[in-house]
GUTOR-687259 format. One record per atom (N, C-alpha, C): residue in three letters; x, y, z. Coordinates in pm, whole numbers, padded with zeros to 5 digits, always signed. Example, Ala and Ser with C-alpha at 12.3 -4.5 7.8 and 13.67 -1.06 7.14 Angstrom:
2
ala+01319-00569+00780 ala+01230-00450+00780 ala+01320-00330+00780 ser+01285-00225+00708 ser+01367-00106+00714 ser+01290+00003+00787 
END
This chain:
387
met+00073-00101+00024 met-00011-00020-00017 met+00093+00125-00002 thr+00080+00213-00104 thr+00145+00360-00116 thr+00135+00427-00030 lys+00236+00500+00060 lys+00212+00550+00169 lys+00189+00723+00135 lys+00071+00790+00173 lys+00051+00918+00127 lys+00198+01037+00138 pro+00199+01099+00045 pro+00265+01242+00105 pro+00212+01320+00226 ala+00291+01341+00285 ala+00247+01403+00380 ala+00186+01538+00349 tyr+00143+01623+00413 tyr+00127+01733+00354 tyr+00219+01898+00327 glu+00329+01794+00409 glu+00490+01950+00358 glu+00494+01891+00260 glu+00489+01793+00208 glu+00575+01757+00080 glu+00486+01793-00030 leu+00345+01778-00024 leu+00284+01817-00151 leu+00343+01976-00100 glu+00298+02053-00045 glu+00332+02206-00006 glu+00425+02206-00068 gln+00592+02164-00053 gln+00699+02182-00084 gln+00698+02170-00255 lys+00629+02044-00317 lys+00623+02057-00444 lys+00545+02120-00539 val+00410+02158-00450 val+00334+02296-00558 val+00396+02434-00538 lys+00478+02456-00438 lys+00612+02552-00458 lys+00707+02569-00592 glu+00750+02426-00596 glu+00856+02437-00683 glu+00820+02398-00809 leu+00646+02355-00826 leu+00578+02398-00955 leu+00577+02526-01012 glu+00533+02611-00864 glu+00490+02716-00918 glu+00613+02824-00978 lys+00735+02711-00884 lys+00833+02799-00934 lys+00884+02823-01085 glu+00853+02690-01077 glu+00926+02623-01237 glu+00796+02668-01372 ala+00644+02667-01310 ala+00582+02819-01397 ala+00632+02944-01401 ala+00659+02986-01276 ala+00754+03119-01359 ala+00854+03165-01422 asp+00907+03027-01365 asp+01063+03043-01471 asp+01024+03036-01657 tyr+00932+02959-01654 tyr+00808+02907-01819 tyr+00785+03074-01833 arg+00718+03135-01773 arg+00656+03248-01805 arg+00740+03365-01821 gln+00872+03370-01771 gln+00980+03412-01772 gln+01053+03409-01903 thr+01075+03313-01890 thr+01153+03221-02049 thr+01054+03259-02188 val+00944+03253-02185 val+00800+03265-02302 val+00791+03449-02284 glu+00827+03510-02180 glu+00841+03655-02193 glu+00963+03709-02278 ala+01093+03624-02216 ala+01192+03692-02257 ala+01223+03648-02463 leu+01165+03525-02478 leu+01147+03530-02631 leu+01084+03610-02696 arg+00927+03626-02607 arg+00811+03739-02669 arg+00872+03873-02719 lys+01010+03847-02580 lys+01072+04050-02645 lys+01157+03984-02725 thr+01254+03891-02763 thr+01302+03862-02809 thr+01248+03862-02964 leu+01147+03806-03042 leu+01089+03781-03116 leu+01039+03927-03139 asp+00991+03967-03051 asp+00938+04156-03117 asp+01093+04210-03136 tyr+01215+04182-03090 tyr+01298+04265-03092 tyr+01333+04264-03247 leu+01342+04133-03314 leu+01350+04072-03412 leu+01328+04122-03483 glu+01182+04112-03485 glu+01084+04121-03579 glu+01095+04321-03611 asn+01102+04370-03524 asn+01095+04542-03488 asn+01285+04561-03631 leu+01339+04478-03571 leu+01517+04472-03616 leu+01455+04466-03756 leu+01404+04345-03818 leu+01396+04313-03941 leu+01265+04427-04029 asn+01193+04471-03970 asn+01084+04633-03996 asn+01167+04738-04014 tyr+01271+04739-03927 tyr+01284+04877-03933 tyr+01448+04880-03963 ala+01460+04806-04048 ala+01608+04812-04050 ala+01612+04856-04245 asn+01723+04974-04185 asn+01704+05063-04327 asn+01792+04975-04445 thr+01813+04846-04406 thr+01838+04776-04566 thr+01691+04713-04592 pro+01661+04701-04738 pro+01586+04604-04749 pro+01575+04467-04735 ile+01462+04405-04667 ile+01520+04274-04572 ile+01369+04247-04733 ile+01411+04056-04752 ile+01274+03992-04770 ile+01287+03847-04755 ala+01198+03770-04722 ala+01116+03653-04731 ala+01129+03603-04801 trp+01140+03449-04875 trp+00966+03389-04966 trp+01075+03195-04900 asp+00930+03142-04934 asp+00914+02993-04928 asp+00956+02958-04990 pro+00989+02809-04963 pro+01031+02698-05062 pro+00938+02701-05235 asp+00758+02776-05171 asp+00671+02848-05273 asp+00731+02910-05385 cys+00810+03010-05323 cys+00865+03138-05371 cys+00735+03245-05308 ile+00630+03176-05248 ile+00565+03273-05208 ile+00632+03390-05055 ile+00613+03508-05107 ile+00651+03613-05006 ile+00617+03602-04885 arg+00679+03616-04750 arg+00646+03523-04603 arg+00719+03683-04486 arg+00795+03751-04582 arg+00872+03853-04507 arg+00891+03989-04615 phe+00837+04106-04532 phe+00897+04225-04663 phe+00870+04335-04524 asn+00952+04405-04514 asn+01064+04479-04440 asn+00981+04631-04525 arg+00946+04731-04416 arg+00983+04885-04472 arg+01087+04949-04530 ala+01187+04869-04559 ala+01315+04944-04618 ala+01283+04948-04794 phe+01204+04760-04788 phe+01139+04665-04906 phe+01013+04774-04977 glu+00935+04805-04877 glu+00838+04895-04909 glu+00836+05015-04951 his+00975+05111-04898 his+00986+05200-04961 his+01111+05175-05132 leu+01153+05137-05110 leu+01226+05076-05175 leu+01108+05038-05348 thr+01048+05008-05330 thr+00893+04922-05413 thr+00775+05067-05411 gly+00802+05134-05330 gly+00647+05188-05294 gly+00484+05119-05305 arg+00552+04950-05259 arg+00415+04867-05190 arg+00444+04847-05046 lys+00295+04857-05025 lys+00311+04807-04875 lys+00315+04649-04888 ala+00365+04610-04772 ala+00368+04447-04734 ala+00269+04394-04759 ser+00141+04432-04692 ser-00045+04367-04720 ser-00043+04380-04816 glu+00006+04411-04928 glu-00030+04397-05095 glu+00077+04260-05152 val+00221+04256-05068 val+00261+04169-05176 val+00289+04042-05066 leu+00286+04014-04897 leu+00277+03905-04787 leu+00162+03783-04891 gly+00219+03676-05003 gly+00096+03604-04998 gly+00115+03570-05125 thr+00207+03701-05206 thr+00191+03637-05334 thr+00329+03539-05383 cys+00355+03547-05485 cys+00458+03500-05593 cys+00604+03613-05579 ile+00698+03576-05587 ile+00771+03685-05544 ile+00820+03751-05684 asp+00736+03646-05829 asp+00814+03670-05972 asp+00719+03820-06013 thr+00657+03880-05903 thr+00560+03969-05878 thr+00619+04122-05915 leu+00754+04148-05821 leu+00867+04180-05792 leu+00948+04262-05927 phe+00925+04111-05996 phe+01034+04144-06138 phe+00955+04176-06257 pro+01032+04324-06343 pro+00977+04309-06470 pro+00985+04238-06547 glu+00874+04226-06606 glu+00824+04160-06685 glu+00940+04099-06809 asp+00993+04170-06870 asp+01128+04152-06950 asp+01233+04062-06897 gln+01232+04099-06742 gln+01322+04046-06702 gln+01288+03948-06628 arg+01223+03924-06583 arg+01167+03799-06547 arg+01146+03681-06544 asp+01219+03628-06572 asp+01251+03456-06643 asp+01431+03461-06610 gln+01533+03612-06671 gln+01608+03600-06548 gln+01648+03571-06385 ala+01585+03670-06312 ala+01564+03738-06211 ala+01499+03551-06117 met+01423+03513-06218 met+01360+03429-06112 met+01430+03274-06137 ala+01528+03266-06233 ala+01656+03153-06245 ala+01763+03185-06101 his+01733+03324-06087 his+01881+03307-05944 his+01765+03305-05816 ile+01621+03348-05784 ile+01575+03260-05694 ile+01556+03131-05681 val+01527+03075-05833 val+01573+02907-05782 val+01706+02834-05741 arg+01788+02935-05828 arg+01946+02863-05761 arg+01943+02883-05559 ile+01865+03026-05584 ile+01889+02986-05418 ile+01820+02909-05295 asn+01669+02895-05354 asn+01581+02777-05322 asn+01678+02625-05270 ser+01778+02627-05411 ser+01798+02507-05411 ser+01949+02446-05307 gly+01924+02566-05201 gly+02045+02585-05101 gly+02145+02681-05167 glu+02187+02732-05299 glu+02292+02831-05319 glu+02291+02932-05207 arg+02435+02943-05183 arg+02417+03076-05113 arg+02483+03149-05204 arg+02379+03285-05205 arg+02435+03348-05339 arg+02533+03525-05277 glu+02582+03580-05312 glu+02604+03733-05227 glu+02653+03814-05320 ala+02619+03930-05377 ala+02624+04024-05470 ala+02561+04022-05601 phe+02460+03968-05609 phe+02414+03978-05746 phe+02282+04080-05788 glu+02296+04091-05930 glu+02216+04177-05920 glu+02097+04101-06001 ile+01994+04210-05885 ile+01806+04172-05949 ile+01752+04271-05989 pro+01680+04349-06099 pro+01598+04457-06070 pro+01481+04447-06009 val+01421+04513-05981 val+01253+04511-05890 val+01226+04649-05954 leu+01069+04585-05983 leu+00976+04666-05975 leu+00932+04737-05941 gly+00889+04894-05940 gly+00833+04943-05815 gly+00684+04974-05886 ala+00628+05036-05756 ala+00499+05008-05779 ala+00445+05125-05904 asp+00508+05212-05899 asp+00491+05333-06037 asp+00588+05279-06169 glu+00603+05167-06164 glu+00686+05111-06284 glu+00773+05107-06353 thr+00840+05185-06206 thr+01007+05226-06241 thr+01073+05117-06176 val+01194+05075-06264 val+01270+04975-06209 val+01387+05011-06139 arg+01407+04939-06010 arg+01539+04918-05945 arg+01606+04852-05985 thr+01772+04912-05945 thr+01904+04779-05978 thr+01848+04765-05828 val+01906+04629-05795 val+01862+04547-05631 val+01977+04475-05636 leu+02111+04486-05548 leu+02207+04468-05495 leu+02217+04297-05428 trp+02179+04168-05432 trp+02153+04126-05327 trp+02234+04015-05294 asn+02221+04012-05145 asn+02261+03886-05065 asn+02213+03802-04986 ser+02153+03639-04980 ser+02059+03536-04980 ser+02119+03491-04937 thr+02000+03378-04813 thr+02082+03283-04742 thr+01985+03197-04715 ile+01961+03034-04703 ile+01911+02969-04677 ile+01854+02934-04539 leu+01717+02913-04451 leu+01710+02891-04371 leu+01589+02749-04354 tyr+01690+02684-04254 tyr+01639+02462-04234 tyr+01576+02538-04141 ala+01491+02416-04095 ala+01432+02303-03996 ala+01502+02278-03899 gln+01489+02211-03752 gln+01599+02198-03703 gln+01673+02067-03710 asp+01629+02030-03831 asp+01704+01894-03880 asp+01874+01963-03948 gly+01772+02082-03981 gly+01919+02146-04069 gly+01907+02084-04194 lys+01792+02005-04208 lys+01825+01990-04408 lys+01688+02018-04459 thr+01578+02061-04405 thr+01438+02065-04479 thr+01479+02229-04430 ala+01454+02287-04616 ala+01465+02416-04621 ala+01320+02491-04580 val+01339+02603-04471 val+01193+02643-04458 val+01114+02764-04539 ala+01252+02855-04608 ala+01278+02987-04617 ala+01373+03030-04670 ala+01391+03115-04769 ala+01498+03186-04763 ala+01500+03371-04747 ile+01607+03370-04694 ile+01585+03516-04709 ile+01696+03624-04737 ala+01722+03690-04812 ala+01798+03800-04890 ala+01789+03964-04829 gln+01876+04012-04831 gln+01938+04155-04780 gln+01926+04242-04970 gly+01911+04349-04933 gly+01873+04441-05104 gly+02016+04558-05082 gln+02024+04605-05146 gln+02138+04740-05222 gln+02073+04795-05266 asp+02033+04890-05279 asp+01990+04970-05442 asp+02126+05014-05479 ile+02105+05004-05615 ile+02230+05060-05685 ile+02195+05131-05791 thr+02063+05177-05739 thr+02054+05229-05877 thr+02128+05353-05935 glu+02117+05441-05873 glu+02189+05560-05918 glu+02353+05547-05904 arg+02430+05394-05809 arg+02589+05394-05914 arg+02583+05338-05966 lys+02469+05258-06098 lys+02464+05220-06223 lys+02451+05303-06303 glu+02342+05433-06259 glu+02361+05491-06336 glu+02468+05574-06389 ala+02560+05648-06248 ala+02682+05708-06250 ala+02745+05638-06359 gln+02767+05480-06289 gln+02867+05408-06352 gln+02837+05412-06523 ala+02691+05399-06593 ala+02700+05425-06715 ala+02743+05546-06771 ala+02646+05654-06701 ala+02748+05802-06711 ala+02856+05815-06738 leu+02929+05772-06631 leu+03084+05720-06628 leu+03176+05684-06783 glu+03080+05554-06797 glu+03164+05461-06898 glu+03127+05548-06984 asn+02990+05639-07044 asn+02990+05665-07138 asn+03076+05810-07183 leu+03094+05883-07071 leu+03166+05974-07064 leu+03328+05912-07097 asn+03315+05829-07073 asn+03516+05746-07085 asn+03531+05731-07235 arg+03401+05639-07285 arg+03414+05630-07434 arg+03396+05798-07560 glu+03372+05902-07513 glu+03329+06005-07536 glu+03459+06083-07581 leu+03514+06038-07459 leu+03711+06095-07405 leu+03792+06016-07520 ile+03747+05922-07457 ile+03841+05859-07621 ile+03823+05835-07735 lys+03688+05845-07810 lys+03668+05891-07901 lys+03730+06046-07910 glu+03750+06170-07837 glu+03786+06263-07893 glu+03909+06245-07914 ser+03988+06187-07786 ser+04152+06193-07765 ser+04155+06126-07971 glu+04129+06034-07955 glu+04147+05940-08129 glu+04154+06053-08191 glu+04099+06149-08185 glu+03987+06225-08291 glu+04172+06378-08306 arg+04151+06376-08175 arg+04238+06467-08160 arg+04398+06426-08170 lys+04421+06296-08114 lys+04514+06239-08227 lys+04558+06256-08407 arg+04458+06208-08393 arg+04410+06211-08553 arg+04497+06341-08635 leu+04396+06495-08561 leu+04414+06629-08565 leu+04568+06664-08596 ser+04615+06599-08494 ser+04785+06638-08409 ser+04825+06578-08528 lys+04776+06456-08560 lys+04911+06368-08680 lys+04937+06453-08774 arg+04803+06502-08825 arg+04758+06594-08937 arg+04837+06670-08923 leu+04783+06774-08797 leu+04924+06861-08813 leu+05076+06859-08820 ile+05085+06785-08721 ile+05260+06735-08702 ile+05309+06721-08902 glu+05211+06623-08978 glu+05274+06592-09113 glu+05221+06731-09228 leu+05180+06843-09152 leu+05154+06926-09295 leu+05235+07018-09202 leu+05331+07049-09118 leu+05387+07111-09061 leu+05588+07083-09099 glu+05562+06942-09086 glu+05686+06895-09163 glu+05735+06913-09343 lys+05570+06881-09390 lys+05547+06893-09588 lys+05588+07041-09603 asp+05549+07127-09505 asp+05588+07275-09489 asp+05763+07296-09502 arg+05775+07257-09404 arg+05912+07265-09425 arg+05962+07239-09515 gln+05942+07113-09563 gln+06019+07053-09703 gln+06017+07144-09798 arg+05890+07182-09824 arg+05851+07252-09927 arg+05918+07403-09925 ile+05909+07479-09821 ile+06014+07565-09793 ile+06136+07570-09819 ala+06201+07460-09730 ala+06376+07457-09750 ala+06387+07376-09883 arg+06305+07339-09980 arg+06333+07322-10136 arg+06286+07431-10171 glu+06201+07461-10186 glu+06219+07664-10244 glu+06286+07676-10218 leu+06363+07727-10107 leu+06490+07844-10080 leu+06623+07744-10102 his+06655+07627-10123 his+06747+07584-10209 his+06774+07650-10366 asp+06616+07590-10391 asp+06594+07582-10571 asp+06605+07675-10659 his+06545+07797-10544 his+06468+07889-10660 his+06506+08043-10592 val+06505+08016-10435 val+06594+08119-10413 val+06686+08135-10343 gly+06765+08048-10343 gly+06894+07973-10408 gly+06938+08045-10495 gln+06938+07962-10586 gln+06968+07973-10702 gln+06992+08109-10760 thr+06874+08173-10711 thr+06913+08323-10733 thr+06997+08411-10722 leu+06996+08368-10572 leu+07117+08443-10525 leu+07279+08407-10605 thr+07282+08328-10612 thr+07399+08198-10654 thr+07439+08357-10791 thr+07327+08281-10905 thr+07316+08373-10977 thr+07355+08479-10985 leu+07311+08580-10866 leu+07349+08674-10903 leu+07470+08758-10855 lys+07610+08677-10766 lys+07671+08679-10715 lys+07733+08644-10812 met+07702+08592-10892 met+07778+08513-11019 met+07781+08716-11136 asp+07699+08716-11119 asp+07684+08848-11190 asp+07785+08963-11082 leu+07685+08980-10973 leu+07825+09102-10940 leu+08004+09072-10943 glu+07993+08933-10947 glu+08114+08918-10969 glu+08222+08960-11064 met+08090+08955-11194 met+08170+08950-11322 met+08132+09093-11355 ile+08095+09178-11273 ile+08085+09328-11308 ile+08218+09380-11287 arg+08253+09337-11142 arg+08336+09379-11059 arg+08454+09358-11130 arg+08491+09250-11151 arg+08581+09209-11269 arg+08619+09300-11406 gly+08476+09357-11441 gly+08492+09459-11567 gly+08450+09604-11496 ile+08497+09598-11431 ile+08499+09748-11364 ile+08682+09815-11346 gly+08689+09904-11412 gly+08826+09980-11399 gly+08897+10006-11328 pro+09024+10054-11333 pro+09110+10066-11193 pro+09029+10221-11145 ile+08999+10311-11238 ile+08980+10409-11219 ile+08826+10413-11108 asp+08718+10340-11127 asp+08554+10363-11041 asp+08600+10266-10866 ser+08729+10286-10829 ser+08761+10197-10692 ser+08623+10204-10653 ser+08555+10340-10604 ser+08467+10321-10477 ser+08345+10236-10594 leu+08300+10229-10706 leu+08247+10157-10794 leu+08197+09997-10706 lys+08340+09974-10711 lys+08395+09855-10748 lys+08394+09785-10601 glu+08400+09895-10508 glu+08399+09852-10318 glu+08249+09830-10321 arg+08176+09909-10402 arg+08015+09909-10373 arg+08040+09795-10384 val+08037+09696-10513 val+07978+09603-10598 val+08073+09470-10509 lys+08148+09538-10484 lys+08245+09419-10341 lys+08116+09373-10206 asn+08091+09499-10202 asn+08042+09490-10006 asn+07865+09399-10062 ala+07808+09417-10226 ala+07669+09352-10248 ala+07698+09205-10244 thr+07801+09194-10297 thr+07886+09059-10324 thr+07876+08973-10226 asp+07906+09033-10119 asp+07997+09035-09977 asp+07804+08969-09939 lys+07725+09065-09905 lys+07618+09052-09881 lys+07527+08895-09908 val+07561+08902-10056 val+07468+08818-10147 val+07545+08717-10087 ile+07686+08687-10030 ile+07705+08524-10019 ile+07694+08528-09878 gln+07669+08650-09776 gln+07620+08634-09663 gln+07450+08542-09674 ser+07365+08598-09766 ser+07212+08597-09774 ser+07212+08428-09824 ile+07337+08371-09885 ile+07342+08244-09947 ile+07396+08171-09828 lys+07421+08153-09700 lys+07478+08088-09603 lys+07316+08079-09537 glu+07251+08227-09515 glu+07148+08236-09424 glu+07085+08136-09488 ile+07082+08150-09586 ile+06926+08049-09630 ile+06959+07918-09661 lys+07060+07855-09619 lys+07134+07739-09611 lys+07078+07661-09502 asp+07154+07736-09388 asp+07145+07776-09296 asp+06988+07735-09199 val+06917+07815-09285 val+06738+07797-09259 val+06706+07712-09334 ala+06753+07662-09469 ala+06675+07495-09494 ala+06741+07400-09393 gln+06845+07369-09392 gln+06884+07328-09305 gln+06831+07282-09176 gly+06803+07357-09116 gly+06661+07390-08976 gly+06560+07301-09028 leu+06489+07346-09171 leu+06342+07313-09207 leu+06384+07153-09208 arg+06519+07118-09306 arg+06491+07000-09326 arg+06606+06943-09283 pro+06665+06883-09196 pro+06818+06847-09224 pro+06875+06740-09294 ser+06951+06741-09336 ser+07014+06695-09415 ser+07083+06586-09352 ile+07159+06648-09248 ile+07269+06529-09162 ile+07204+06408-09096 leu+07062+06435-09036 leu+06963+06347-09001 leu+06957+06260-09092 asp+06921+06283-09253 asp+06843+06189-09323 asp+07004+06106-09326 asn+07119+06171-09357 asn+07251+06093-09400 asn+07302+06012-09310 leu+07305+06088-09214 leu+07388+06078-09120 leu+07274+05958-08920 gly+07187+06023-08934 gly+07107+05950-08806 gly+07080+06070-08705 leu+07093+06033-08647 leu+06955+06122-08492 leu+07078+06191-08413 val+07188+06084-08387 val+07292+06156-08262 val+07389+06257-08368 pro+07435+06219-08458 pro+07524+06338-08541 pro+07409+06479-08545 ala+07325+06395-08606 ala+07228+06532-08604 ala+07211+06634-08484 val+07154+06603-08395 val+07161+06599-08277 val+07305+06740-08228 arg+07400+06634-08205 arg+07571+06713-08272 arg+07566+06880-08291 ala+07499+06821-08436 ala+07512+06972-08493 ala+07417+07064-08438 leu+07322+07016-08429 leu+07215+07137-08393 leu+07186+07246-08256 leu+07293+07136-08194 leu+07335+07194-08037 leu+07440+07234-08047 asp+07544+07194-08155 asp+07656+07345-08182 asp+07631+07468-08180 glu+07530+07516-08322 glu+07428+07578-08382 glu+07420+07661-08268 phe+07343+07620-08158 phe+07272+07651-08078 phe+07329+07724-07945 lys+07487+07667-07898 lys+07560+07686-07828 lys+07619+07849-07923 his+07664+07810-08025 his+07682+07925-08139 his+07651+08094-08081 leu+07465+08082-08113 leu+07413+08111-08118 leu+07385+08171-07950 met+07385+08108-07866 met+07337+08150-07716 met+07439+08183-07660 asp+07612+08100-07697 asp+07689+08145-07611 asp+07684+08101-07468 ile+07636+07985-07431 ile+07606+07907-07325 ile+07688+07787-07339 glu+07716+07709-07210 glu+07756+07591-07207 glu+07602+07450-07209 ile+07678+07369-07333 ile+07519+07307-07385 ile+07620+07132-07335 his+07549+07051-07243 his+07578+06926-07197 his+07539+06820-07272 phe+07523+06770-07402 phe+07523+06629-07420 phe+07563+06476-07396 phe+07442+06379-07318 phe+07510+06259-07259 phe+07407+06140-07380 thr+07477+06086-07475 thr+07374+05998-07534 thr+07422+05850-07459 gln+07359+05760-07500 gln+07366+05601-07486 gln+07286+05494-07520 gly+07316+05417-07569 gly+07259+05281-07617 gly+07137+05307-07752 leu+07180+05449-07812 leu+07108+05455-07943 leu+07152+05355-08072 pro+07122+05302-08136 pro+07190+05205-08275 pro+07229+05372-08373 glu+07296+05350-08429 glu+07331+05488-08558 glu+07172+05488-08618 arg+07117+05421-08664 arg+06979+05433-08730 arg+06927+05389-08672 phe+06751+05388-08680 phe+06630+05333-08664 phe+06551+05438-08744 glu+06407+05376-08659 glu+06258+05412-08718 glu+06283+05609-08752 pro+06268+05596-08914 pro+06307+05748-08945 pro+06218+05894-08825 lys+06098+05791-08884 lys+05951+05908-08784 lys+06041+05924-08627 lys+06080+05857-08576 lys+06100+05830-08458 lys+06224+05975-08412 glu+06332+05905-08507 glu+06462+06020-08515 glu+06392+06143-08569 leu+06329+06154-08637 leu+06211+06328-08688 leu+06251+06361-08567 ala+06123+06271-08516 ala+06052+06344-08372 ala+06120+06388-08260 ile+06232+06339-08252 ile+06263+06316-08136 ile+06397+06465-08176 tyr+06448+06470-08279 tyr+06505+06566-08353 tyr+06427+06708-08318 arg+06308+06684-08357 arg+06190+06835-08347 arg+06180+06871-08230 ile+06179+06794-08118 ile+06148+06790-08007 ile+06259+06870-07922 ile+06387+06794-07987 ile+06505+06862-07883 ile+06492+07030-07942 gln+06464+07050-08107 gln+06480+07183-08166 gln+06385+07297-08098 glu+06275+07242-08124 glu+06186+07327-08008 glu+06225+07412-07877 ala+06255+07262-07777 ala+06274+07294-07684 ala+06402+07415-07640 met+06530+07377-07744 met+06627+07457-07707 met+06629+07616-07810 thr+06522+07621-07893 thr+06419+07746-07975 thr+06385+07829-07787 asn+06299+07762-07734 asn+06226+07795-07614 asn+06306+07874-07525 ile+06401+07762-07495 ile+06560+07808-07442 ile+06591+07894-07450 leu+06602+07950-07612 leu+06757+08056-07659 leu+06619+08194-07639 lys+06498+08193-07668 lys+06406+08255-07660 lys+06378+08333-07520 his+06334+08259-07410 his+06284+08287-07322 his+06391+08273-07139 ala+06482+08178-07177 ala+06493+08146-07022 ala+06626+08206-06970 lys+06718+08254-07050 lys+06800+08347-06989 lys+06941+08240-06916 ala+06893+08121-06961 ala+07037+07967-06925 ala+07116+07994-06951 thr+07235+07955-06838 thr+07367+07987-06873 thr+07413+07786-06905 glu+07339+07742-06861 glu+07432+07560-06873 glu+07236+07520-06884 val+07257+07403-07029 val+07165+07331-07059 val+07203+07195-07057 phe+07120+07099-06984 phe+07160+06936-06999 phe+07102+06853-07111 val+07133+06796-07234 val+07056+06716-07300 val+07117+06618-07305 asn+07061+06495-07201 asn+07003+06303-07190 asn+06928+06267-07303 leu+07012+06143-07411 leu+06931+06109-07499 leu+06961+05921-07446 val+06864+05862-07417 val+06949+05743-07332 val+06839+05619-07352 lys+06859+05507-07471 lys+06749+05411-07452 lys+06815+05329-07320 asn+06718+05263-07312 asn+06705+05176-07193 asn+06638+05111-07152 asn+06612+04951-07170 asn+06459+04871-07114 asn+06375+04889-07251 gly+06425+04902-07363 gly+06314+04943-07409 gly+06270+05069-07485 met+06293+05209-07400 met+06269+05287-07403 met+06351+05385-07412 ile+06325+05534-07489 ile+06423+05599-07569 ile+06321+05699-07425 ser+06443+05764-07355 ser+06467+05889-07285 ser+06551+05957-07321 leu+06471+06101-07292 leu+06529+06252-07359 leu+06469+06329-07266 ser+06577+06406-07182 ser+06591+06516-07101 ser+06657+06605-07148 ile+06556+06667-07115 ile+06670+06851-07138 ile+06632+06925-06975 glu+06705+06974-06966 glu+06722+07117-06835 glu+06784+07174-06871 asp+06737+07346-06796 asp+06807+07383-06794 asp+06823+07512-06676 asp+06910+07540-06645 asp+06901+07674-06470 asp+06866+07823-06534 gly+06764+07831-06609 gly+06718+07936-06675 gly+06617+07986-06551 ile+06566+08080-06581 ile+06448+08232-06509 ile+06303+08101-06466 gly+06283+07987-06566 gly+06158+07937-06559 gly+06010+08003-06599 phe+05925+07937-06561 phe+05841+07983-06614 phe+05701+07905-06509 asp+05580+07987-06539 asp+05485+07964-06433 asp+05417+07897-06538 gln+05425+07749-06537 gln+05310+07646-06577 gln+05175+07690-06607 lys+05130+07719-06532 lys+04942+07796-06512 lys+04918+07863-06637 lys+05033+07980-06581 lys+05009+08115-06674 lys+05019+08086-06845 val+05120+08001-06888 val+05185+07944-07009 val+05089+07901-07058 thr+05030+07754-06978 thr+04919+07672-07096 thr+04807+07747-07082 ala+04767+07857-06979 ala+04637+07930-07040 ala+04628+08015-07117 val+04750+08070-07191 val+04694+08176-07283 val+04659+08110-07442 pro+04536+08121-07437 pro+04517+08043-07613 pro+04566+08109-07710 gly+04627+07972-07768 gly+04699+08046-07910 gly+04851+08090-07874 gly+04893+08122-07758 gly+05014+08183-07736 gly+05168+08078-07807 arg+05261+08116-07846 arg+05362+08045-07905 arg+05430+07967-07805 asp+05475+08052-07696 asp+05505+07935-07600 asp+05407+07780-07580 arg+05298+07869-07522 arg+05179+07722-07541 arg+05187+07660-07654 met+05192+07700-07772 met+05204+07596-07898 met+05322+07531-07921 gly+05440+07578-07908 gly+05516+07507-07913 gly+05544+07360-07769 leu+05489+07367-07678 leu+05451+07275-07580 leu+05368+07165-07636 met+05245+07222-07651 met+05171+07133-07737 met+05217+07064-07853 ile+05291+07093-07934 ile+05346+07012-08037 ile+05427+06909-08018 ile+05537+06923-07956 ile+05641+06868-07831 ile+05517+06776-07811 arg+05469+06791-07725 arg+05339+06701-07628 arg+05280+06604-07752 glu+05257+06663-07861 glu+05161+06533-07928 glu+05236+06469-08083 arg+05383+06525-08051 arg+05493+06411-08095 arg+05507+06331-08021 val+05517+06339-07870 val+05537+06206-07777 val+05426+06119-07797 ile+05304+06150-07837 ile+05181+06128-07745 ile+05189+06031-07889 gln+05148+06145-08044 gln+05151+05980-08145 gln+05238+05904-08182 leu+05392+05930-08093 leu+05462+05794-08129 leu+05408+05690-07947 gly+05310+05704-07891 gly+05289+05627-07791 gly+05361+05616-07662 gly+05380+05807-07694 gly+05542+05779-07534 gly+05457+05860-07412 glu+05561+05917-07334 glu+05457+06029-07216 glu+05570+06085-07229 phe+05510+06232-07174 phe+05585+06367-07191 phe+05542+06465-07059 ser+05651+06516-06954 ser+05600+06593-06825 ser+05745+06678-06858 ile+05660+06848-06780 ile+05741+06911-06842 ile+05704+07004-06662 glu+05848+07000-06623 glu+05826+07108-06461 glu+05938+07199-06464 ser+05908+07331-06429 ser+05906+07421-06449 ser+05872+07472-06292 arg+05940+07600-06287 arg+05925+07754-06152 arg+06015+07849-06159 ile+05869+07998-06161 ile+06025+08071-06166 ile+06120+08117-06085 gly+06258+08111-06169 gly+06365+08123-06089 gly+06429+07924-06061 gly+06373+07852-06132 gly+06401+07747-06035 gly+06466+07664-06191 gly+06449+07733-06363 gly+06445+07665-06433 gly+06378+07583-06510 thr+06359+07507-06583 thr+06282+07403-06648 thr+06388+07222-06678 his+06258+07144-06653 his+06324+07034-06663 his+06208+06990-06766 leu+06247+06928-06878 leu+06157+06865-07013 leu+06205+06652-06973 leu+06128+06604-06963 leu+06118+06488-07014 leu+06023+06372-07141 ala+06012+06337-07162 ala+05982+06239-07257 ala+06002+06100-07261 glu+05945+06061-07254 glu+05982+05842-07288 glu+05905+05810-07369 ile+05928+05758-07472 ile+05948+05689-07615 ile+05978+05562-07603 pro+05867+05493-07643 pro+05903+05337-07650 pro+06009+05296-07797 phe+06087+05230-07766 phe+06188+05230-07923 phe+06086+05116-07977 
END
């Protein structure tokens, strides 16, 4: 026969049950608060969040998603998720959803979302699957999105701008190439005309004057002296025309190559400027691509002309070196320098035009050009040209 518990034992048992009930209520309340917190966190998160079940039916749709789409949660809960996608992109978007439902964790993929006003927003999604307690049965998929529409539009605008800039750059290269070609043709034409026409005329005039001088008797000494002076002036003019023609199209460049032509050019400038010019060269072959030889010669010629006209320099260092498949040209002077912003800001200025032509010559050869100058600190020009 079972002994009945004493009154005290029953009372103790009741107290234990009451405590367990209180603990249970506290646990339930804590869980409720946690669920409320999570629900609020989900609903009021700044990031659009959506959840759907294995049948693609929307089960969660927070306020950020409402703001994104202009749709109320009450309108979309219980509907198929495909209603959120524009019709022309729906199949592609649903393919992403199917892959997510199959258990594939997907990060940073784009799906367009259709708003209530028919506008389409580009959303960057991150998703995962929620499983039942068995860890195998999928109960829902949840995804958070980031509206990147403005970013995509800005990116598209930037790409369009980049394409336009590339197009303009190519057009500028084409025009600058044409300009340089015209300059060279004009120089060749003028040099040829000076040699073939003006030079020949002056040579004939010189011969006529010498013949006249020989025919003048000893009595007309003053006339003979005047003819001699005229002959000397013609001889000087012939020499100057030869020098001009040589500068316009240096035959030494065609015949001997770049380095001898540069040495001769710098010797001429040394005589004109009465300053120290230091020329160093290394690694260049005797001859290479004529187009590059001519371009480098012209760059040095233009730079030295600028130094002659403006720099008031006492020393110039010209370095021409080939190394690692590149030709490096450096021209540095100790002159008065200039304000780069002011020079480049003057439209059509001779200095600006000279620098522009130098730059374009370098660009035409696929190289890079830079110039550094400051008032009182001299000027350093650097051109790097692929060999």
